[in-house]
MOPAC internal coordinates of N, CA, C and O (Angstrom, degrees):
PM7 1SCF
backbone

  N    0.0000 0     0.00 0     0.00 0    0    0    0
  C    1.3450 1     0.00 0     0.00 0    1    0    0
  C    1.5141 1   118.68 1     0.00 0    2    1    0
  O    1.2310 1   116.84 1   -50.22 1    3    2    1
  N    1.3190 1   123.61 1   129.78 1    3    2    1
  C    1.4177 1   127.35 1  -178.69 1    5    3    2
  C    1.4492 1   104.83 1   -78.69 1    6    5    3
  O    1.2310 1   118.85 1   -33.43 1    7    6    5
  N    1.2919 1   119.80 1   146.57 1    7    6    5
  C    1.5203 1   127.67 1   172.09 1    9    7    6
  C    1.5758 1   106.83 1   -66.15 1   10    9    7
  O    1.2310 1   118.38 1   -29.04 1   11   10    9
  N    1.3239 1   120.68 1   150.96 1   11   10    9
  C    1.3449 1   123.32 1   177.83 1   13   11   10
  C    1.6454 1   111.76 1   -80.97 1   14   13   11
  O    1.2310 1   123.09 1   152.21 1   15   14   13
  N    1.2233 1   111.69 1   -27.79 1   15   14   13
  C    1.5236 1   119.01 1   176.59 1   17   15   14
  C    1.4087 1   116.19 1  -125.58 1   18   17   15
  O    1.2310 1   121.70 1   -59.26 1   19   18   17
  N    1.3625 1   114.34 1   120.74 1   19   18   17
  C    1.4389 1   118.83 1   169.65 1   21   19   18
  C    1.4493 1   112.85 1  -103.71 1   22   21   19
  O    1.2310 1   120.88 1   -57.74 1   23   22   21
  N    1.4118 1   115.92 1   122.26 1   23   22   21
  C    1.3725 1   123.38 1  -174.56 1   25   23   22
  C    1.5037 1   120.72 1  -127.27 1   26   25   23
  O    1.2310 1   119.47 1   -45.56 1   27   26   25
  N    1.1880 1   118.62 1   134.44 1   27   26   25
  C    1.4951 1   119.72 1   174.47 1   29   27   26
  C    1.5197 1   112.67 1  -111.64 1   30   29   27
  O    1.2310 1   115.27 1   -57.44 1   31   30   29
  N    1.3154 1   126.58 1   122.56 1   31   30   29
  C    1.3904 1   128.11 1  -176.28 1   33   31   30
  C    1.5953 1   103.14 1  -109.18 1   34   33   31
  O    1.2310 1   120.89 1   -57.71 1   35   34   33
  N    1.2568 1   115.90 1   122.29 1   35   34   33
  C    1.4708 1   129.29 1   173.47 1   37   35   34
  C    1.5000 1   107.35 1   -93.62 1   38   37   35
  O    1.2310 1   118.68 1   -55.39 1   39   38   37
  N    1.2279 1   120.13 1   124.61 1   39   38   37
  C    1.4488 1   126.31 1   172.54 1   41   39   38
  C    1.5216 1   117.75 1  -145.51 1   42   41   39
  O    1.2310 1   121.51 1   -12.49 1   43   42   41
  N    1.2961 1   114.72 1   167.51 1   43   42   41
  C    1.5193 1   125.19 1   171.09 1   45   43   42
  C    1.4903 1   102.73 1  -113.87 1   46   45   43
  O    1.2310 1   120.09 1   -21.16 1   47   46   45
  N    1.3920 1   117.44 1   158.84 1   47   46   45
  C    1.4972 1   120.94 1  -177.02 1   49   47   46
  C    1.5657 1   106.92 1   -54.41 1   50   49   47
  O    1.2310 1   114.94 1   143.35 1   51   50   49
  N    1.2371 1   127.20 1   -36.65 1   51   50   49
  C    1.3839 1   123.86 1  -174.77 1   53   51   50
  C    1.5336 1   113.29 1   -76.91 1   54   53   51
  O    1.2310 1   121.67 1   161.32 1   55   54   53
  N    1.3633 1   114.41 1   -18.68 1   55   54   53
  C    1.5744 1   116.53 1  -175.63 1   57   55   54
  C    1.6399 1   108.13 1  -104.22 1   58   57   55
  O    1.2310 1   121.23 1   169.69 1   59   58   57
  N    1.2629 1   115.25 1   -10.31 1   59   58   57
  C    1.5144 1   113.54 1  -170.30 1   61   59   58
  C    1.5314 1   113.02 1   -69.64 1   62   61   59
  O    1.2310 1   117.11 1   145.16 1   63   62   61
  N    1.3896 1   123.11 1   -34.84 1   63   62   61
  C    1.3690 1   123.68 1  -173.83 1   65   63   62
  C    1.6448 1   109.15 1   -67.78 1   66   65   63
  O    1.2310 1   119.96 1   122.17 1   67   66   65
  N    1.2593 1   117.68 1   -57.83 1   67   66   65
  C    1.4156 1   119.90 1   174.78 1   69   67   66
  C    1.5120 1   115.97 1   -57.06 1   70   69   67
  O    1.2310 1   119.15 1   137.16 1   71   70   69
  N    1.3487 1   119.23 1   -42.84 1   71   70   69
  C    1.2742 1   124.09 1   176.15 1   73   71   70
  C    1.5620 1   119.94 1   -51.57 1   74   73   71
  O    1.2310 1   127.65 1   132.89 1   75   74   73
  N    1.3628 1   102.88 1   -47.11 1   75   74   73
  C    1.4815 1   114.93 1  -177.50 1   77   75   74
  C    1.6466 1   112.04 1   -70.61 1   78   77   75
  O    1.2310 1   123.76 1   145.24 1   79   78   77
  N    1.3232 1   110.39 1   -34.76 1   79   78   77
  C    1.4043 1   118.21 1   175.96 1   81   79   78
  C    1.5545 1   112.38 1   -64.44 1   82   81   79
  O    1.2310 1   121.98 1   133.91 1   83   82   81
  N    1.2911 1   113.81 1   -46.09 1   83   82   81
  C    1.4409 1   119.58 1   178.51 1   85   83   82
  C    1.6353 1   110.90 1   -63.62 1   86   85   83
  O    1.2310 1   123.08 1   135.40 1   87   86   85
  N    1.2137 1   111.70 1   -44.60 1   87   86   85
  C    1.5078 1   121.26 1   179.01 1   89   87   86
  C    1.5215 1   109.30 1   -58.62 1   90   89   87
  O    1.2310 1   119.92 1   123.48 1   91   90   89
  N    1.2890 1   117.76 1   -56.52 1   91   90   89
  C    1.4164 1   121.41 1  -178.77 1   93   91   90
  C    1.5080 1   112.88 1   -60.10 1   94   93   91
  O    1.2310 1   119.06 1   147.99 1   95   94   93
  N    1.3380 1   119.40 1   -32.01 1   95   94   93
  C    1.3836 1   122.88 1   171.32 1   97   95   94
  C    1.4876 1   113.10 1   -64.34 1   98   97   95
  O    1.2310 1   120.84 1   137.99 1   99   98   97
  N    1.2971 1   116.00 1   -42.01 1   99   98   97
  C    1.5961 1   119.49 1   172.70 1  101   99   98
  C    1.3409 1   113.32 1   -59.75 1  102  101   99
  O    1.2310 1   117.27 1   143.07 1  103  102  101
  N    1.3130 1   122.80 1   -36.93 1  103  102  101
  C    1.4612 1   132.37 1  -171.83 1  105  103  102
  C    1.4818 1   113.21 1   -89.02 1  106  105  103
  O    1.2310 1   117.60 1   174.82 1  107  106  105
  N    1.3501 1   122.17 1    -5.18 1  107  106  105
  C    1.3802 1   129.33 1  -166.70 1  109  107  106
  C    1.6462 1   113.09 1   -56.37 1  110  109  107
  O    1.2310 1   121.00 1   151.83 1  111  110  109
  N    1.2496 1   115.69 1   -28.17 1  111  110  109
  C    1.4830 1   119.82 1  -178.92 1  113  111  110
  C    1.5185 1   113.96 1   -88.83 1  114  113  111
  O    1.2310 1   121.14 1  -177.07 1  115  114  113
  N    1.4125 1   115.43 1     2.93 1  115  114  113
  C    1.3742 1   121.09 1   177.41 1  117  115  114
  C    1.4785 1   117.12 1  -102.38 1  118  117  115
  O    1.2310 1   116.19 1   -34.78 1  119  118  117
  N    1.2995 1   124.84 1   145.22 1  119  118  117
  C    1.4040 1   120.10 1   174.56 1  121  119  118
  C    1.5277 1   109.52 1   -71.68 1  122  121  119
  O    1.2310 1   119.72 1   -19.64 1  123  122  121
  N    1.3581 1   118.15 1   160.36 1  123  122  121
  C    1.5395 1   116.58 1  -178.40 1  125  123  122
  C    1.4319 1   112.85 1   -62.83 1  126  125  123
  O    1.2310 1   120.32 1   154.46 1  127  126  125
  N    1.3660 1   116.99 1   -25.54 1  127  126  125
  C    1.5721 1   115.69 1  -175.84 1  129  127  126
  C    1.5260 1   104.55 1   -87.46 1  130  129  127
  O    1.2310 1   113.97 1  -176.52 1  131  130  129
  N    1.2434 1   129.03 1     3.48 1  131  130  129
  C    1.4386 1   130.93 1   177.42 1  133  131  130
  C    1.4833 1   113.69 1   -75.15 1  134  133  131
  O    1.2310 1   121.24 1   163.67 1  135  134  133
  N    1.3170 1   115.24 1   -16.33 1  135  134  133
  C    1.4717 1   123.53 1  -175.53 1  137  135  134
  C    1.3070 1   116.99 1  -152.98 1  138  137  135
  O    1.2310 1   120.56 1   -35.09 1  139  138  137
  N    1.4303 1   116.53 1   144.91 1  139  138  137
  C    1.4151 1   123.63 1   178.63 1  141  139  138
  C    1.5918 1   108.59 1  -111.46 1  142  141  139
  O    1.2310 1   122.05 1   -51.89 1  143  142  141
  N    1.3341 1   113.67 1   128.11 1  143  142  141
  C    1.4538 1   116.47 1  -172.02 1  145  143  142
  C    1.5461 1   109.08 1  -126.30 1  146  145  143
  O    1.2310 1   122.73 1   -61.74 1  147  146  145
  N    1.2769 1   112.37 1   118.26 1  147  146  145
  C    1.4770 1   122.62 1   176.39 1  149  147  146
  C    1.5409 1   107.88 1  -102.11 1  150  149  147
  O    1.2310 1   121.41 1   -46.47 1  151  150  149
  N    1.3388 1   114.91 1   133.53 1  151  150  149
  C    1.4920 1   117.90 1  -176.71 1  153  151  150
  C    1.5482 1   105.03 1  -115.10 1  154  153  151
  O    1.2310 1   121.43 1   -58.46 1  155  154  153
  N    1.3487 1   114.86 1   121.54 1  155  154  153
  C    1.4410 1   121.03 1   179.37 1  157  155  154
  C    1.5284 1   111.46 1  -111.65 1  158  157  155
  O    1.2310 1   122.60 1   -69.34 1  159  158  157
  N    1.3847 1   112.62 1   110.66 1  159  158  157
  C    1.5703 1   112.70 1   176.02 1  161  159  158
  C    1.6194 1   105.71 1   -85.59 1  162  161  159
  O    1.2310 1   123.35 1   -71.03 1  163  162  161
  N    1.4260 1   111.17 1   108.97 1  163  162  161
  C    1.3998 1   120.06 1  -176.42 1  165  163  162
  C    1.4300 1   120.95 1   -52.57 1  166  165  163
  O    1.2310 1   121.01 1   151.82 1  167  166  165
  N    1.3459 1   115.67 1   -28.18 1  167  166  165
  C    1.5128 1   121.95 1  -178.80 1  169  167  166
  C    1.5984 1   105.52 1   -72.67 1  170  169  167
  O    1.2310 1   120.88 1   143.52 1  171  170  169
  N    1.3236 1   115.92 1   -36.48 1  171  170  169
  C    1.4770 1   121.50 1  -178.38 1  173  171  170
  C    1.5326 1   114.81 1   -81.69 1  174  173  171
  O    1.2310 1   122.96 1   151.25 1  175  174  173
  N    1.4110 1   111.93 1   -28.75 1  175  174  173
  C    1.5781 1   116.81 1  -176.88 1  177  175  174
  C    1.5672 1   104.89 1  -136.40 1  178  177  175
  O    1.2310 1   118.75 1  -117.53 1  179  178  177
  N    1.2864 1   119.98 1    62.47 1  179  178  177
  C    1.4125 1   120.77 1   179.47 1  181  179  178
  C    1.5634 1   111.15 1   -62.25 1  182  181  179
  O    1.2310 1   117.48 1   150.62 1  183  182  181
  N    1.2022 1   122.40 1   -29.38 1  183  182  181
  C    1.5349 1   127.41 1  -179.16 1  185  183  182
  C    1.5683 1   106.64 1   -60.61 1  186  185  183
  O    1.2310 1   119.62 1   144.92 1  187  186  185
  N    1.2686 1   118.33 1   -35.08 1  187  186  185
  C    1.4756 1   124.22 1  -177.64 1  189  187  186
  C    1.5729 1   105.10 1   -71.97 1  190  189  187
  O    1.2310 1   122.38 1   136.68 1  191  190  189
  N    1.3248 1   113.05 1   -43.32 1  191  190  189
  C    1.5100 1   114.78 1  -178.22 1  193  191  190
  C    1.5014 1   113.02 1   -66.49 1  194  193  191
  O    1.2310 1   120.88 1   134.74 1  195  194  193
  N    1.2868 1   115.92 1   -45.26 1  195  194  193
  C    1.3058 1   122.70 1   170.86 1  197  195  194
  C    1.6318 1   120.48 1   -50.83 1  198  197  195
  O    1.2310 1   124.36 1   131.89 1  199  198  197
  N    1.3955 1   109.24 1   -48.11 1  199  198  197
  C    1.3923 1   116.67 1   179.30 1  201  199  198
  C    1.6166 1   108.76 1   -62.67 1  202  201  199
  O    1.2310 1   121.04 1   139.06 1  203  202  201
  N    1.2431 1   115.61 1   -40.94 1  203  202  201
  C    1.5287 1   119.60 1   177.14 1  205  203  202
  C    1.3745 1   115.25 1   -77.50 1  206  205  203
  O    1.2310 1   115.51 1   175.82 1  207  206  205
  N    1.5081 1   126.12 1    -4.18 1  207  206  205
  C    1.2155 1   136.16 1   174.81 1  209  207  206
  C    1.6050 1   113.14 1    63.67 1  210  209  207
  O    1.2310 1   123.98 1  -145.18 1  211  210  209
  N    1.3240 1   109.97 1    34.82 1  211  210  209
  C    1.4034 1   126.01 1   172.45 1  213  211  210
  C    1.5948 1   110.20 1   -74.24 1  214  213  211
  O    1.2310 1   120.02 1   -58.57 1  215  214  213
  N    1.2517 1   117.57 1   121.43 1  215  214  213
  C    1.5440 1   118.36 1   178.08 1  217  215  214
  C    1.4852 1   115.64 1  -116.34 1  218  217  215
  O    1.2310 1   119.24 1   168.48 1  219  218  217
  N    1.3439 1   119.06 1   -11.52 1  219  218  217
  C    1.4381 1   124.89 1   177.97 1  221  219  218
  C    1.5345 1   108.60 1  -139.75 1  222  221  219
  O    1.2310 1   121.24 1   -22.31 1  223  222  221
  N    1.2893 1   115.23 1   157.69 1  223  222  221
  C    1.4310 1   120.45 1   175.37 1  225  223  222
  C    1.5484 1   108.88 1  -127.02 1  226  225  223
  O    1.2310 1   121.14 1   -17.39 1  227  226  225
  N    1.3708 1   115.43 1   162.61 1  227  226  225
  C    1.3893 1   126.76 1   -22.32 1  229  227  226
  C    1.5671 1   114.32 1   -55.57 1  230  229  227
  O    1.2310 1   122.70 1   -28.32 1  231  230  229
  N    1.3398 1   112.42 1   151.68 1  231  230  229
  C    1.5168 1   118.30 1   173.23 1  233  231  230
  C    1.5387 1   106.86 1  -143.66 1  234  233  231
  O    1.2310 1   121.28 1   -39.79 1  235  234  233
  N    1.3579 1   115.16 1   140.21 1  235  234  233
  C    1.4727 1   115.82 1  -175.58 1  237  235  234
  C    1.5440 1    98.07 1  -121.51 1  238  237  235
  O    1.2310 1   121.62 1   -41.98 1  239  238  237
  N    1.3416 1   114.51 1   138.02 1  239  238  237
  C    1.4470 1   132.75 1   171.74 1  241  239  238
  C    1.5448 1   108.75 1  -104.39 1  242  241  239
  O    1.2310 1   121.80 1   -63.70 1  243  242  241
  N    1.3878 1   114.16 1   116.30 1  243  242  241
  C    1.5149 1   116.50 1   175.10 1  245  243  242
  C    1.6523 1   100.71 1  -102.68 1  246  245  243
  O    1.2310 1   119.58 1   -64.32 1  247  246  245
  N    1.3594 1   118.41 1   115.68 1  247  246  245
  C    1.3451 1   123.80 1   169.83 1  249  247  246
  C    1.5269 1   113.65 1   -84.16 1  250  249  247
  O    1.2310 1   123.36 1   -90.07 1  251  250  249
  N    1.3628 1   111.17 1    89.93 1  251  250  249
  C    1.5154 1   114.79 1  -175.39 1  253  251  250
  C    1.6300 1   106.96 1   -96.29 1  254  253  251
  O    1.2310 1   123.64 1    -6.66 1  255  254  253
  N    1.3014 1   110.62 1   173.34 1  255  254  253
  C    1.4831 1   119.12 1   175.26 1  257  255  254
  C    1.5572 1   110.89 1   -60.28 1  258  257  255
  O    1.2310 1   121.16 1   153.13 1  259  258  257
  N    1.3570 1   115.39 1   -26.87 1  259  258  257
  C    1.3360 1   119.57 1  -172.79 1  261  259  258
  C    1.5058 1   116.20 1   -94.43 1  262  261  259
  O    1.2310 1   121.90 1  -175.43 1  263  262  261
  N    1.4294 1   113.97 1     4.57 1  263  262  261
  C    1.3321 1   123.83 1  -172.11 1  265  263  262
  C    1.5474 1   116.36 1   117.07 1  266  265  263
  O    1.2310 1   120.90 1    -1.35 1  267  266  265
  N    1.3749 1   115.88 1   178.65 1  267  266  265
  C    1.4178 1   116.17 1  -178.68 1  269  267  266
  C    1.5171 1   115.18 1   -86.78 1  270  269  267
  O    1.2310 1   119.29 1   -40.86 1  271  270  269
  N    1.3980 1   118.96 1   139.14 1  271  270  269
  C    1.3115 1   122.99 1  -177.83 1  273  271  270
  C    1.5319 1   106.20 1  -120.66 1  274  273  271
  O    1.2310 1   121.92 1   -52.08 1  275  274  273
  N    1.3271 1   113.93 1   127.92 1  275  274  273
  C    1.5112 1   120.48 1  -179.54 1  277  275  274
  C    1.3880 1   111.45 1   -99.98 1  278  277  275
  O    1.2310 1   120.87 1   -54.51 1  279  278  277
  N    1.4147 1   115.94 1   125.49 1  279  278  277
  C    1.5371 1   121.45 1   176.35 1  281  279  278
  C    1.3884 1   107.61 1  -110.23 1  282  281  279
  O    1.2310 1   117.11 1   -66.47 1  283  282  281
  N    1.3210 1   123.10 1   113.53 1  283  282  281
  C    1.4419 1   122.87 1  -179.85 1  285  283  282
  C    1.4820 1   119.28 1   -86.59 1  286  285  283
  O    1.2310 1   121.21 1   159.40 1  287  286  285
  N    1.3894 1   115.29 1   -20.60 1  287  286  285
  C    1.4516 1   120.04 1   178.60 1  289  287  286
  C    1.6134 1   109.48 1  -114.86 1  290  289  287
  O    1.2310 1   122.76 1   -59.31 1  291  290  289
  N    1.3448 1   112.32 1   120.69 1  291  290  289
  C    1.5662 1   109.44 1   175.27 1  293  291  290
  C    1.4542 1   113.31 1  -106.49 1  294  293  291
  O    1.2310 1   121.32 1   179.90 1  295  294  293
  N    1.4812 1   115.08 1    -0.10 1  295  294  293
  C    1.4833 1   122.01 1   177.26 1  297  295  294
  C    1.5633 1   111.84 1   -62.54 1  298  297  295
  O    1.2310 1   119.73 1   147.47 1  299  298  297
  N    1.3254 1   118.12 1   -32.53 1  299  298  297
  C    1.3931 1   125.01 1   178.87 1  301  299  298
  C    1.4584 1   110.27 1   -86.96 1  302  301  299
  O    1.2310 1   116.01 1   -93.69 1  303  302  301
  N    1.2388 1   125.18 1    86.31 1  303  302  301
  C    1.4788 1   130.40 1  -168.97 1  305  303  302
  C    1.4674 1   112.51 1   -66.34 1  306  305  303
  O    1.2310 1   121.70 1   140.32 1  307  306  305
  N    1.3182 1   114.35 1   -39.68 1  307  306  305
  C    1.4412 1   124.50 1   179.14 1  309  307  306
  C    1.6370 1   108.64 1   -61.67 1  310  309  307
  O    1.2310 1   122.63 1   135.68 1  311  310  309
  N    1.3357 1   112.56 1   -44.32 1  311  310  309
  C    1.5433 1   115.99 1   173.81 1  313  311  310
  C    1.5047 1   116.17 1   -60.52 1  314  313  311
  O    1.2310 1   122.57 1   138.41 1  315  314  313
  N    1.3884 1   112.68 1   -41.59 1  315  314  313
  C    1.4437 1   119.82 1   178.34 1  317  315  314
  C    1.5365 1   111.35 1   -56.50 1  318  317  315
  O    1.2310 1   124.56 1   127.45 1  319  318  317
  N    1.4032 1   108.85 1   -52.55 1  319  318  317
  C    1.4699 1   115.93 1  -179.99 1  321  319  318
  C    1.4050 1   112.92 1   -55.75 1  322  321  319
  O    1.2310 1   118.53 1   131.87 1  323  322  321
  N    1.4012 1   120.40 1   -48.13 1  323  322  321
  C    1.3673 1   128.75 1   176.94 1  325  323  322
  C    1.6603 1   111.69 1   -53.39 1  326  325  323
  O    1.2310 1   123.83 1   136.18 1  327  326  325
  N    1.2755 1   110.26 1   -43.82 1  327  326  325
  C    1.4381 1   113.11 1  -176.72 1  329  327  326
  C    1.5196 1   111.79 1   -71.47 1  330  329  327
  O    1.2310 1   120.64 1   147.62 1  331  330  329
  N    1.2645 1   116.39 1   -32.38 1  331  330  329
  C    1.4467 1   121.17 1   171.44 1  333  331  330
  C    1.4108 1   123.53 1   -80.37 1  334  333  331
  O    1.2310 1   123.07 1   171.78 1  335  334  333
  N    1.3888 1   111.72 1    -8.22 1  335  334  333
  C    1.4699 1   124.28 1  -179.96 1  337  335  334
  C    1.5580 1   111.05 1    73.46 1  338  337  335
  O    1.2310 1   119.99 1  -149.45 1  339  338  337
  N    1.2537 1   117.63 1    30.55 1  339  338  337
  C    1.4991 1   117.60 1   176.23 1  341  339  338
  C    1.5012 1   115.11 1   -96.40 1  342  341  339
  O    1.2310 1   122.15 1   -56.84 1  343  342  341
  N    1.2444 1   113.49 1   123.16 1  343  342  341
  C    1.5657 1   120.63 1  -179.92 1  345  343  342
  C    1.5612 1   110.13 1  -101.18 1  346  345  343
  O    1.2310 1   122.21 1   -37.07 1  347  346  345
  N    1.0916 1   113.38 1   142.93 1  347  346  345
  C    1.6160 1   123.85 1  -173.32 1  349  347  346
  C    1.6020 1    99.61 1   -77.95 1  350  349  347
  O    1.2310 1   120.10 1   180.00 1  351  350  349

């Protein structure tokens, strides 16, 4: 079974803790097999960040059927959920 959500989170060491906490809060109503999450540390893999055109962290890329959606702010959990189409 394919996950419903394919996500890539771009972080730096100083942004990863809060970003993950906010993201997991946004995803709390989903089962763990409903999404696939790849975490990219941009200092270790800058080429991947450049390829995705990520210029600030944290940044979340939602790989949807309609294309990629970049979410720059994870602190507004309701907005993240709305963008992903997740209803409580």
